[in-house]
Every structure is written in C-alpha cells, then in structure tokens.
N, C-alpha and C positions, 0 to 999 in steps of 0.2 A: 063749509070748508073753503069755498071759493072766496067768500069775503074776507076770512082771516088770512088767506094768502095774499090777497090784494092789499090789505092793510100792512102785512109784513113787508111787501115789496115797496110800498109808497114810503115807509119809514127808512128804507135803506137806499134811498136815491138822493143824490146831491141836488142842490137847488137847481131849479130849471132856469131857463133863459131870462137873464135880467134886462131891464130896460137899457137901451143904448141910444146914443144920439143919432137921429135919422140922417144926419149929414155924413156920417161915416160910411165909406164904401164897404161893400159886402166883404171883401178879402181882408179888410182891417178889422172886422167885427168877429168873424168866425173863429172859435177856439175848438179844436178837437178835445175829446176826452183825455187824451194823453197830455196835451198842452195844459189843461186845467190840473190834471194830477201832478205835473211837474211844477206848475206855478204854486201849488199848495204845499210843495216840499215833500211830496209823496207820504203825506200824514197818514193815509189810510193804510199804507203798507209798513208803517213803523214797526219795527221789531219782529216782522214777519219773514219766513223763508219763502220767497216768491218764485214761481215758475210762470212763464207767459207762453200762451199760445198765439203765434203770430207767423208771419210770412214777409216777403219783401214789401208789402204795403204798409207795414208798421213803421212809417217814417214821420219825422218832424216836418215842419214847414220848410226847412232848409235842406231836406231830403237826407238827413241823417237817420240811420236806423234807430229805433227806440232801444232795442236790445244793447247796441253799442253805447248809447247815451246812458241807459240805467246802469249798465255794467261798470261804467266809469265813475258813477256818482256814489259817494260813500253812504248817502242816506238811504240807499236801496240795498237790500241784501238778495240780489237776484242769483239764483242757484240752479236754474234749469230753463230749458227752452223746449216747447212741444211744436213739432211741425205737422201741418195738415196735408191734404193732397197737394202735389207739386212741390211740397217740402218747405222748410223754414227759409232757405236761401232761394227757392223758386227754381231749381235745376231740373225738376222732373215734368214730363209731358202729362196730358190728361190720362187719369188712371194710374198714376204712379206717385212715388214719394221717395225721400231720400234715406229712409232707415235710420238706425241708431248710429250716431257719431259725435265726436267732440268738435265743437265749432273752432276753426282755426283762428278766427279773429279774437275771440274772447276766451277760449278754453272751456267755455260751459258745455255741459253735456246736453245734446239734442235727442229727444225721444220722439219716435214716430207715432202719431195718432191715427193716421189714415186707416180706415176700415176696421178701426177698433171701437168698441162701445161697451156699455155695461160694465160688468166685473172686471173683464180683461183690461179696460182702459182705467178703471179705478186702481187696479194693481200697478199699472205704469205710474200713476200719480203717487201712490204710496211708496214704490221703489225709489222715486226721485227724491223723496225726503222734504218736499215742499208742504207748506200748510195753507198757502193761498195761491189760487190759480187766477191769472189775469188773461183776459181775452182781448186782442186788438188786431182786427183783420178787416180790410176794406171789402164790403159786400157789393153786389151789383144790383140787387133788387129782384132777383128771380128765385122762385122756390127751387128750381133744380140746380142752382149753383151751390156746391157742396159745403161751402164755408159755413152757412147758417146751420147745417145739420152737424158739423164738427162742433159748433157752439152748443147745440142741443145735447149731443153725446157727451161733451165735456162737462156740461152742468149735471147731467144724470150721474156721470161717474164721480164728479167732485163730491156730490151728495152721498154716494155710497162709500167714498173714501174718507168722509168727514172733513172735507176742505171748505174754506171760503171761496167764493167766486166773485171776481170783479170784472165788469165789462167796460171797456173804454170806447165811448161812441165815436162814430164817424158818419158823414153824410150818406145818405142814399143818393147815389149819383144821378139817378134818374127822377128824382124828386120823391116826396112822400105825399103826393096829392091824393092818390086814391089806389084801392086794390083793384085788379083787373084779372079777368080770366077765370078758368075753372078752379074749383077747390078740390084738392086731393081727397079720393075715398080711401078709407083706411085699409081695405083689402089690397090696395096698390101701393102700399108704403114700401120705400127702399131708401138707400142712401141719397137719392135725388128727390126725396120727399118723404120725411118721416111722419108728419103730422098734417091735418086738413087745413092748410092755409092756401090763399090764392096763388095763381101762377106768377102774378106780379104783385108782391104783397104790399109795397108802399110803406114800409116801416124801416127804421133804423135797426142796427143789431141791439142796441140797448132796449128799444121797444120790443123787439123779438124775444129777447131774453126774459123780459117781464111776461110776455105772453106764454112763453113756454112754461115758466114757472108757475103761473096762475092757472093754466088750463090743461096742460098736457103731461108734465112730470108727475109720477106717482107720488113723490115727496119733494117738496120745494127745497132748493139748495139755498144756503145763506148767501143772498145775492146783494151786491152793491153795484149800482150803475153810475158811472162818471159821465155826466151829460156834456154836450157841446154847448157853447153859447154862440148866439148869432145865426144859428141855422134857421132858414125859412123852408117850410114844406114845399113851396111852389118853385124854388130855385134849383136849377141844374148845377152839377158839379163844378163846371168852368166859371161859375159866377164868384168863386171864392178865392181864387189864386192859390190853391193847393196844388202840390205836384201830384200827377197822376202816375202811379206805378202800376204796370199790368198786374192785376190780381192773379192771373194765370197766363200761360204763354199765348192763348188765343183770345185775350181780352186786352188788345193793345191800346185802345183809346176810350174815352167816355162815349164816343159814338158807337162803339161796339156794344157797350152796355145799353145803350138806348134801344136797340133793336133786339137784343139777345133773348128777352123773355117771350119773344114771338118766334124769331127764326131758329132758335135752338131745337124747335120742334122737328126741323129737318134732319137732326140726327137720328130720328125714328123712321127715315125714309131711305131710298136708294140714291137720292140726290146728294151732292156735295153741298155741305153747309159752309164752304169756304175755307175750311182748314187747309193749311198749306199754301195760303195766299196772304197778301198784306192787308186784306179786308175781310177776315172771318166774319161770318154771320151777316155781313152785308152783301156779300157775293154768294149766290145760289145757283146750282146747275147741275147738268148731267149730259153725258153724250146723247145726241139726238134731239135735244131742245134747241129751239130757235127763238126768233122774235116774236112768234105768236104768244108766248107766255107773258112777256112784258106788256104787249098789247091788251091781253085779256085782263091783266092786273090793273093797268091804267084805266080801262073802260069802267071799273067799278067806282072810280072817283073817291077813293078812300082819302079821309082828311089827313093833311099834313105830310104827304108822301108821294113820290113818283118812282117809276121803275124804268130803268134803262137796260135795253138789250145788251148783254155782256157776254164775253168769251174770255176764258181764263184756264191756266194749266196749274193744277195743285202741285206743289212740290212734295207733299206727303199726304196720308190719309186717303180718302176715296178719290179715284181716278188719278192717282199719282202719276205725273209725267204725261198725262193725256189731255188734250184740249177739250174743254166742255163748253156748252152753251147754256145761257140762263139769264139772270137778271142781277143788276146792282140796285140796291135800295138807296134812295136819296130822300132823306127827311128834310123838308123845307119849312116845317112848322112844328117844332118840338112840342108846343103846348097842346096842339090839336092831335098829334099822333097817337094812335093806340097800337102798341106793339103786338099785343096778343090777337086782336081782331085782324091786324094786318098779316100776322103769320097764318091764321086760319084761311084768310082770302087767298094767300099764296099756295097753301096746300090744296085748296079747292080748284084754283085755276091751273095749277100744274097737272093735277090729275085729269082735268078736262082737256088739256091741249098736248098732252104727251102720253101716248099709249104705253110707254115703258115704265110709267110711274108704279112703285110698289113700296109697301111698308117694309121695314126691317123684319126678317122672319121671327125675331124674338119678341114681337110686338113692343119694342122699346117706347113707341110713341104713347103707349098706355101708362108707362111708368112717368114719362115726361108731363103728360097732361093730367094724370092722376085718376083715369078711369078709361074704359074701352069705348066711351061715348064719342070722342072726336073721330076715331078711326072708323067705327061702324056707321056713324051718320055720314061721313064723306064717302064711304064705300057705297052707302045707299042713295047717293045723289043729292044730299042736303047741300044747300047754299050756304054762303057766309052768315047771313042773318039768322038762319035756322040753327046753325051750329052754335053760334055765340048766344043766341036766345035761350038755349036748353040749360045754361048754367047760372041764369041770372038770379033765381031764387036761392040757391046755395051761396051764391056770392054776396047776396044782400045779408044773408045770416052771418057770414064771416065778417063783412064790414061792420056790423053791430058789435061783435065780439072785439074786433080790432080796436074799435074806437075807445074802448075802456082802457086800453094800454099805451095810447099815444102820449108822448111826453112833450111835444112841441106844438105851439099853436100854428 
C-alpha cells in the first residue's frame, strides 16, 4: 500500500527544480509555489471552484496577498477562504482565531478551521461549495507550530469530503538540512503534534504533505504539490530576498524561527518564553533568575550560540508588567547552531541554577517534546548529552522515512 501511495504522489507533483545559471543570485532564482502557479496561468485550477487555506504569510514577492491577487484574476474562480489559528488576516493571538465572517477586502466568505478536524472540518469544506482546496502558509520548521497540523487536518478532511488538495510550497526558513530532536510518541498526540515526526523536521510543507499522505492518513487525498524552483536545502530564508511576514504574532523575524524549535519548550515551564517582548523565544527568564544561568549555559561551549545575562518586563503573558532576569540567545553561527540541543541545555542549566524552576502543572512539556522522557530525565538529574542521546535511535528511523519524501536536492 505504501508503494502505491508513493507512486500516486510522485505522479501528482509538478517538475522539480530545473537547472539555473550559477551566476544568478539566490533571490533572483527562487520562485515559490504560488509564483509558479500564477506563471502557469493557474492551469491546474482551471474550471475549479477553489477555496484556499492561508493567512498573512500568503504573499507575493512584492508583498501583495495572494487572495487579493487571485480574486482579481478572471482565470481563477476563488470562492472561499479558510483561516487557521490566528486567523486569515492574523488578528488573533495564540490559541485564538477569527471565526466565520465575510472578508471586507474581497467579499469572500472566510471559514474558521482552528481546532476543527475530521468530519466536522469536512462538513465545513462541503458547506463552502468548493471542489479544490489550496494550502499556502509559511511554516517555521518546528513540529509544535500548528500550521503543519492544519495542513494534516485539512488533507484528511478534504479526502473525507471528496475534494482535490493542492499545496503551494514555500521555503523552510531554518533550512531543510536535517531533522533534529525527539520524535513524537503517538500516545502524546495533540494539535501541537499529530504524528511521529521530529521536533525540527527539516522539511517544506509540500514534502510534509507527501509524508502525511504516504505514511499517516488512513486514505490518501488526491494531492498536487506545486514546488519551488531555486530553493537550496542549506540556505536560510534571508538568502532569497522574500518578504518576511510574521506567521503568528510572536514570530516577528526569521531569527525567532531559528531558535523556536528549541526555546518553545519553555512554554512547558514556569519561565517566560519572551512573549510580551520584542524578542519572543530569544529572551527567557523569571523572577529570581540572575547572571548565574547565562554563565552556566556559556560554560557548556555549545556551538554557534552565546548567552547574555538579560532583564526584561513582559507586557503580557507570564510575568506581565514585572521585571524578570534570564538570558538572551545570540546565534553567531547559524550553520553550527542546533536549536533543540540548545533548548535542552537551557532547561538543564535553568533547573540547576534556579531553585524556583518548575514544569507547568499540566505537563505541557510532554506534549511539546512528544513524550515524558525530557521531563523525567531532567528531573532525575540527567545532563544535556544524556537527554539528547536518548532519542537518537528514533530520530535515525524518522530520518530514513523522511528521506523518501524530500523533493529538493
């Protein structure tokens, strides 16, 4: 069955990256999935009633929103928009959405997909009257970033509703070099991790869609992936001259995405993960922490990163309006930096240098890391090498599976 699925997926994918002159600069060569779709005259959408799953990141190179572009183009019959967490226009904070409304700019009906899956989400697709679902959202490369599970849920619902599914690819902003970190254990599945992939998956959304279709969906959806041209797995987002639109309110820059797959683990603790500051996930801290934490972290000699003693006052979320102490993360070699190992090292050293350290009482850290292992090992006094070594076998297995679905060299 797996072989037939893969053959099906391979036949539904547009041509991969063509040869281009080496003299061209990266930002002159890269074309997103949407750019290629438009350049082809939207031919794969011809005669279709189209609905699109997107948010503020669905933009062209000149920062026009693709919904506005497609709505104005007579070659596309765009009839509905579907908004994920934070909403189509991005007005909602974490854990929120915009609900059902008509978009003032286009008049299109906007449907809310957040926290919907399975048959209820399939019913939304059916009620919208579309026959083709298009997905175009910028991911940040971390398993617990919910847009990839919106992708998964929408693929599953589209299959149940008998709809075609099209994924327009965009770069993984933190590169696609390697998968890193622990792999989710199925008994810990939630909306921050539906299936057993690595914490930093190292894939694009089109590659993930193929993985989901080939490995995890009970029945594959009719899938068409529109690939990028000119993307290199080893390059970071800022190599290509594309505009960065925050995928969510607390993901303001590509630098945030770089550390996020490691430092988002602090959501599972009583420390601030920097929400309510201008540097979320780069600033971490709590009342009672001081310079000993930065010193302990720096003493580990982690590659590509340094830690500065920092004090800040969050404007919302944990410690709102109170001054806290902690660290600011400074990445000085992105190629050498391992965000997940760094996040574990910071958890270990925070627990050792601050007697107020505690996990969130709902064990949210287990949902983020995909099992109880990180929490129980750190509580038992394990060091960074011991904790990160514990997941290497399952990570190697995921890397082997992942390799079969990669679309770019």
